[in-house]
N, C-alpha and C positions, 0 to 999 in steps of 0.2 A: 400840090406836090408834083415835081417834074416827072416822077415815076409813072404818073397816070398816063395811060394810052387807051385808045379806043379798043373795045373788046368784042367778043362774039356773044355777049350776055343776052342778046336778043333784041327784038324790035320794040319791046315794051318801053314806054316812056313814063316816067314818074314825075309828079308835079313838085314834090317836096324833098326827094332824095335823088342822088345820082349814084348809080352803081357801075363800077368799072372792075373788070377782071383783067389783071396784067401779070404775066409771068407767075401764075399759080397763086396770086394774092388777090383777094376780093376787097375792094374799097367801097364802103357805104358812106357817102358824103352827105351830111345833113345840109340840105339846100333850100332852107327857108329863112334867109337872112331878113332882119339883122340878128334875131335872137333864137332862131331855130326852135320855136315852141312846138312841142309834141302835141299835135291835134290827133283825133281819132283817124283822120285820113292819112296822116303821116305814119302813124303806127301800122296801119294796114299795108302801106307801101313797103315799110321795112320788113314786115312779116312775109309779104309776098316775095321780096328779094331773098330773104334767108331761105324760104321754102325752095326757091329755084336754085340757090347755091348748094343746097343739100343734094342736088342731083349731079354735082360736080365733085367727085371724090378726090381729084387732084389738087384741090384748093388746100394750101398749107396754112393760111391765116386770113382772118377778117380784120380789116382796119376801119375803125370809126373815126371820122374827122369832120370838120365843119368847112363849109364853103369859105374860102379866104376872105370874102366880103363880109362875113359875119362878125358881129361884135361879141358873140358868145358861142361856146361849144353848143350849149343849149340852156335856156333859162327855165326849162321844165315843161310840165304838162299844162295844156290849155286850161285856164280857170273855168271857162265856159263848159268844158267837158266834164267838170266835177258836179254839175247839176244833177238833181235827182233823175231827170229823164235820160241822162246819158252816162251816169257814173258806172253802171254795170258794164256797159259796152266799153267804156274807157279802160277800166281795170282789166277786162278780159283781153283787149287788144294790146295794151301795154305789157302786161305780164306774159303774154304769149311770145313776145320778143325774147324774153329770158328763157322761157321753156324751150323754144326752138334752138337757141344758142346752146343750152344745156344738152339737148338731144344731139345736135350736130357735133358739138364738142371740138370744134376747131379752135386753135389758139386765137385769142382776140386781143387787139391792140386799140387803145384809145389815145388819140393825139389831141391834146387840149391846149388851145392857145387863147384862152379867155375864160369867163365864168362858166362853170358847170354846176347848175343849181337844180334842186328838186329832182325831177326825172332824169335830167342830164347828169347829175351826180350819181344817181342810182345806176345808170348805164356805165359810167366810168368805174364805179365800184365793182361791177360785175365782170369787167374786162380783166384779162390775165396780166397784161402789161400796160401801164399807163405812162405816157411820155408827155410831160407838161412843160410849157414855157414859163418863164418867171412871171408873166402877167396872168397866169391861170388862177382861178379861185374856185373853191368848192363849198357847197352848203346845202342844207335841207331846211328851207325856210317854211315848210308847210304848217308847222305848229302855229305860226302867226296868223294863219288863215282859218284856224280852227279844225285842221285835219292833220293826218300824219302820213309819212311815206311808207307804204307797206313793204316794198322791195328793200328799201334801206333798213327797215326793221328786221328783215331776215338776214341780209348780207353784211351790213356794216359791222355788227358786233363781232363777226368772225373775221373780218378783214382788219379792223383797227382796234378791236377789243371792246368789251362791254362799257367801260367807263367813258371812253372817248366817243363811242357811238351814241350813248345816251346823252352826252353833252351836246353833240351836234344836233340830234333830233329834237331834244326837249328845249334847247335855247334858240334854235334856228340861226345861230351865228355862222358866218362863213369863215373859212380858213384860207391862207395863201398856199402857194405851191410848195414852199419849203416845209411848212408845218404839215402839209398833207404827206410829204415824203417821209418826214420823221415818224409819223404815226402809221405808215405802211399803206396808205391809200394810193400813193404815186411811187412809181419805180425810179424815174429819172426826171430831173429838173434841169433844163438847159435854157440858153437864151433863145429868143424867137428866131434868130438867124441860124441857130444850130438844130432847130426842131426837125427839119427834114432829114438832115444827115443822120441824126441819132435814130430816127424812125427807120431809115433804110438799113442801118446797121443791125437793128433788131430783126427786121424782116429777112435780111440775108441769112441769119442763123436758122430761121424756120425753113427757108428755101433749100438749105443744105440737107434737110431731113426728109424722110418719107412722110407724106401727108397722112397715110393710114396709121403709121406708128405714132405720129404726133396726136392724132385723134384719140387713139386708144389710151395713150399715156395721160393726156389731159383728163380723159374720163376717169381714169384710176385716181388721179389727184383729187378731182372734184368729188368723186364718190367717197373717198376717205375723209375729206374735210366737210362735205355736206351730204351725209348719207340719207338725210331725211328732207332734202330740199323741197321736193314736190309736196310732201305732207305738211311741212311748216308753212310754205307759201299759201296753201289752200286754207289753213287755219287763220293766217293773218288776213287774207282776203275776206273771210267770213267776219272777222272782228271789225274790219273797215266798213264793209257794206251793210252788215246787220246791226252792229252795235254803235259804231261811230256815227253813221249816217242817219240813225234814228234819233240822234240828239238834235237840239235846236241850234246850238252854238256853231256847228260846222256850216250850216246854211247862212247864219248871220255873218260869219267870217268871210265866206266866199262872196256874199252880197256886198259886204262893206268894201272888199277889195275892188269889185267892179264899179262901185259907186265912189271910189277914191276917198274913203273916210275911215275913221277908226271904228273897229267893231265894238258893239255894246254887248258884252257877254252876259248871258243869263245863268251861266254855270249849270246848265242842264241840257 
């Protein structure tokens, strides 16, 4: 986006994200094309960036977008990081992104110009304003691998309703941008050419307001809608790590995906 300029964010260089602060707006650009897969390393970089942004009280909004060379906003969390040896670390680092955004409480914008699947869809669902191009798609395909999306299980039912959230999570089917807008997952759907203009229009609204007032107001909205966010997320994490991952089928599903074959479910 042409609004990006060099900033005083610091000398730290990230391998998988680019962070730019311009005119009171922080841009976290997923920079691991073509699919912007969330690895543990990428999660740590996003966590570090948000931690540093929390020391900048003048920030009025955080924008999540993908490198223009990407084919997807994000195709989700790395399958390799779901393995028994790394799954606890993966869940901790991925969910810490949401905990930090919840604590920082700055208005968040997701700019989506391609598929947002799995963890990518969860990040989009968590953002306050979602601006999508007509080529965007959204889905939670984890069930096909023998696992489920913990964050989506917490946030999607409250964003789009229990029936549609259950449908998305249990079927693994993707939806297009217009369907996502109809069910409340997306705020605006525009052509790819209009994506930047619409994003700047939303950003300009936040720039006209006090950053501190925006933060407190968003916190009030989030508290009233998710008064038990931390408690529920902790319970769902426990169900994922202790109940789901103790089964045989999740490991078979993940192994089958990496071996490019159909899983053979044992139903236990």
